[in-house]
Structure formats: C-alpha cells, structure tokens
N, C-alpha and C positions, 0 to 999 in steps of 0.2 A: 504494500500500500504506500501511496505517497503521503507526504507530511500533511498536505491539505486535507486529505481524506481522514487520516487518523485524528486530526484535531477536531473533526466535526462529528465523529461517531463514538458511541459508548464502547468501552473496552470489552464489555461482556458479549458483544456480537460475535457471530461465527467467524472463524478465520477463512482466508481465501481457499485453503485446502478443503475445508468443510463445505464451502459453497460449491466448489467444483464437483464434489461428490453428489450434489443434487441432480446433475445431468443424468446419472444412472439411478439414483435412489428414487427420484420423483418421476422417472420416465413413464409415459403412457404408450410407448411404441408397442404395437401389437395387442394392446388391451382390448380394443374393439375390432380386431382383425387387421390383416396385413394391408388391406386397401382402404382403411379408415381415413376419412378426410374431415371429420367433424370434431375430433379431439374431445375436449371437455364439454362441448355442447351435447354429447351423448347423455349427459346427466339430465338434460331437459327432455324427459319422457312425456308422452301424452298425459299421463297421470299428473305429472308436475305442472303441466300447462293448465289442465282442468282445475287443479287446486288453486293455482295462481289467479284464475279468473274470479275467485271469491274475494280477492283483494279490492275489487271495484265495488265500492259501497255508496259513494256520493256523486260519482260521475265527473270528478275534477281531473283535467289533463294538465300536465306540466312538462314543457320541453326542457331538456337538459343539454342543449347545444348552444354554441355561440353562432352569431351571424357570421357568414363568410363575407369579408369586406375586400374591396379592391384598392385599398390604400395600404402602404407599407406598415408593418408592425414588427417590433423586435421579436425575434423568434421565427420569422419567415425564412427557414433554413434553405429552402430551395427556390426562393423568389416569391414575389407578390402575385396573388391571383389576378388574372387579366380578363377584362371585359372589352369586347369590341362590338359596338352596335351596328348591325347590318341595316336595320330600318328603325327610325325613331320619329318623334313628333316635332322636333325643331325644324322650322322653315316651312311647315305646311301652309302657312298663310302667305308665303312668298311666291308670287306668280312666276318668278324666274327659277324656281327650284328645279333640280334635276329629278325627273320622275323615273323610278326603276323601270327597266324595259318591259316587265311583265304587267305594269299598271297603265291605265289610261289617265290622261291629264284631268279628266272630269270625274274620275272615280270619287265617290263620297266616302267610301269605306277604306280604311287603311289600318295598319297595325305595326307593332314593334317586334323585332327579332334580334337576336344577339348570339355571338360566339362567347363562350366562357371557358377559360382554361385555368387549371390550378394543380399544384402538387399538395395533396392533403396530408401526407406524412410530414411531421414537423411538430411545432409547439403551439400552434394557434388554432388550427381547424379541428373541430370535433370529428373524429373518424374512428373506424374499427379496423384493426389489423387482421388480415387473413393469415392463415398458417403458412403461407408462402413468403411472408414478409421478412422473416429472419432465418439465417443459416448459421449452423455451427459445424465446424469441421466439414464443410462442403455438403452438409445434409440439411434437409428440412425435416419437419415433424414426420414421424413414422418411417424415416429412412429414405425418403424421396431425395434424389440428387438435386443439389442446388442448380445444376446446369439445366434443369427442366424449367427454370424461369429464364425465358429467352428475350432478346431485344426485339424480336418481331412479334411474338405471340404473347408475351408476358408470362404469367404463370400457367403452364400447361397441366399442372397438378396443384391442388390446394388453393385454387382461386376463390375469390369472394363469392362466385356463383355456386359454390358448394353449399351455401346457406341462402339460396334464392327464395326460399319460403319464409325467410326471416326467423326471428326468435321471439317467442312469447313465453314469459316465465315470471317468477316472482323476483322483484328487485329489492335489495336491502341497502339503505343508506347508513353507513357508519360514519358519524360526524365526530371525528377525532378532535378537531379543533374545539368543538363545543364541549366535549368530554373533558378537555384540558382547561376550559374556561378562557380561551383566547380567541381573538378575532381571526387569526390565521397562524399557521405554523411558520416559523422562520425558514428562510432558504437553507437547504442542506439538512433539514430535520428528518430523520428516518422514522417511518411508522412500522412498528414491530408487532408480533403477535400479542404481546402484553398490551399495547395500545389498542389493538382491535378488540380484545376481550374486555378492556375497560369501557370502551364505547358500547359494546353489547350490554354490559351490566347497567350502564347509565341509562340506556334506552329501553331496557327490558325486552331484548330481542335476542334471538340466536340464529346464526346463519346455518342453513342446512342444504342438503344435496339439491343441485339444480338451480340454486340462486345465482343471480348476478349481483355482485357486491360493488357498490359505488363508495369510494373513499373520499370524504371531504376533508381537505387540509385547510380550507379557507382561502386558498390562493385565488379563487374566483372573486371573492370579496375584494381582495387586494387589487386584482386586475380591474375590477369595476371602478375602484376609487383612485387608483394610481396609474392605470394603463398596463399593457402587457409587457413582457420582456423577461428574459432569462439573465439574471445577474451573474457576476463572476463568482458568487457564492452558491449558485445552483438553485434548485427548487426542492421543496419537500415532496415526499412521495413514499410509495411502498419500499421497504427495505427487503433485500433478498431473503432475509431470515423469515419473512412472512410466507414464502412459497410452500414449506411443509404444511403450514396451517391451511392454506388454500387447497392443497392436495388432500389433506385429511378431511376437510369439510365438503369435498366434492363440489367446489364452486365451478359454475359453468363458464363464467367470464368475470373479469374485473374491469372497473373503470376508475378514473381519478380526475380531479380538476387540474392536474398537471399532466406531464408526459409519462406518468406512471412511476418510473424509477426515481428514487431520491438521487439527486445529483449534488455533489459527487457521490458515487456509489459506495466508496470505501474499498473498492477492489480494482481500481483503474490500473494500478501498476501490475497487477496480475493478469491484465488483459480482459477484464470484465467491466466495461464501462456501464453497461445496461444489463445487469444480470437478470432482472425480472423479465425483460424482453427476451434475452437469449435463452434462458432456461425455461421460462414460461411457455414461449411459443414453440421453440424447436424441440424441447424434450417432453413437455407436458401436453402440448396441443392446446394451450390455454389462450382463449380469445381475449384481446385487450382493446378497450375503448379509451382512447386518449383525449385529453383536453376538454373535459366536460365543463359545463357551467352548472354548478350544483346549488347556486344561491336560491333560486326560486323553489327548488325542490326542498331545500333545508327549511325555508320559511313555511311551506305547507306542512312538512313533517312535524315541525315544532308546534304549529297552530293546532294540528289535529292529534298530536301526540301519537303519530303512527309512522313507523320507520320502515315499513314494508309496503309494497305497492305492486300492481300489475305493470310489467315492463314490456314495451313493444320496441323491437329493434328491426328496422327494415332497410338494409343496405341497398345501394344501387346494384343492378345486375350488370356489372362491368366485366365483359369477357376477358379472362386473363388477369383480372385485377388482383393486386396484392393487398387490397383493402378497399375502403369506400368512405366517402363523407357520410356522416350519419346524424340523424336527428332522433336521439332516444326520447321516447315519450313515456312518462310515468302516469298511471291512472290510479286515483284513490277512490 
C-alpha cells in the first residue's frame, strides 16, 4: 500500500494478500452453470420479485438518477456528453431560413430531433455495469476471455442485453451517513461490514437474498450543495472488506452515490485500485450501479420510516454494451 492509502484506512482492515484471496474465495464461476451470464442476478427469482411487489403500498415513485447534462463536470473521465440538434425551433419565424429538403416551405407542422453521444462509464452519469465491463487476468466473469469484447462488436458475451427484461426486486437503502449522524462521509472514508450492520440496526432492517443494496454516503448531498468532482482525497464508498458480507447475504446488485469503490482503495500499490469493481464483477458476477442520486430516496425513506422498496431497473438494450445509462426507480 502507498502512504496515502495507509493514512486514510483503519489498520484493522484486511491486508492486500487477504483481499487477493477473495478472487477465489468469493468466486461464483460455474455456480449457475458454465454458460451463466447473469451472475448475482440469479438470486432474483420469480418468488423474490413477487414478494418485492408487496413493497408498493402508497404508490410513490422516486428516481435515483442524476440528469445527464451536456456541460463539463469534474469527473467526466472520458469527455463531456455531446448534443447536436438536427432540427430545432430557432429561426422558424425567419422567412429566409433554410428548410430541410424533406419539408415544404409552407408546412405548418415541424419538430425537433437530435444526435446525443456520451460515455456513461465514469463518475457522473448514473449507469449499470454489465459483467463484460471489467477483466482480471484477461478473463471476464465465469471465465469468458477478455478478447471477446471487440472494437467492432463490443461485448460478444456478457453484454447488457443479457438482462433485457430488466430487474424487478426489493431494494434496500443503507444510509450510513445518517447512521453516523453526519451530512456526508468525508472523501476516502471506507464503508465496512461493521458500518453496514450499524445502519441495518439503526433502520430496523436486514438485507436478504435477492436484494439490491443502495449505499448512501451523503456524497449526493455534497454534490447538490457544492457541485460534482473527485478531489485528490478521493471519494467515500464500499471498502473491499464488504465483499464477503455481500457474498454471504446473496445480494443481487449494489449501488452507491459515488463510483462504488472508496478511493483511495488502500490496495493501489498492490495493483488493486478498484477492488470492488475487479473482484465484484469479474469473480462474483456482481452487478454494480454507479453514481446514484440517493437524496430524494433518503428523504422519502426517512419520512415514511421505510428503508425497503420495490426497485425497477430497466437498462437500454445496447447490442454489445458493457453497461447502460440507467434511471433506477424506487416505488413505496
């Protein structure tokens, strides 16, 4: 570990050697068959979905996504989303305007259309990672070769279209910032199993098989008040030591109001900058939902004193996609 990592993490956390053991110890390769492409979403059985429907009691819907904006933000690792208007309303009153070749000058009806392009992986756009997003030792989840993600076709295995039906299950919000009595966790603060179980006790809830767990660090509140950005001190998030807890509880997917991994991770010098991504996706087949806005959800959960809800996840059907922008919707 480097000095910066050591200074920000408790000494009681697992060593790098112990974390590397998670690749084998927590592996789900072959658990659901050699051709499995769903990973931990196998925990979302029809029975789990039917039970989750009982969470809808008052008909309130809450979005857990950020708006996608076309202005630069800190954390746009791969560039700013781009919009190009093909048709628009400006100049319609100008008699000298150029009419598109498929329109007539005296047409009364018209409309707007646009091109929109973006890289959703990064630190700002709410998105879900497909199991083809992360490689380790040139392998994807379940042993598929990394080379099967190509420049022309994208992910030829483990693409986002493997969950084209979407995911409908129980969601659980673990508000660690609230449990600790702070507005938000400071950058570089790791969330460990102890923190997760403290939040469970404070909220009177327990995570069980097939749940999607949303971790609130309060970063969304900080982002609303002070703007986005990854500081040189990093971001709060899941610590790698939480992975056995996630595995034991049979969690179907995890989400966070940051990019998931606490940064710095504490294991950078050992080559694990993002152990939750690396071990979670490639070894466990764990689905990750990055960059949530959990503030409205936390307000509703606090008001209703209900920390579980019906959760609907409907990614875009992007052929060969290594993930998708996402608008997770919680229903109470």
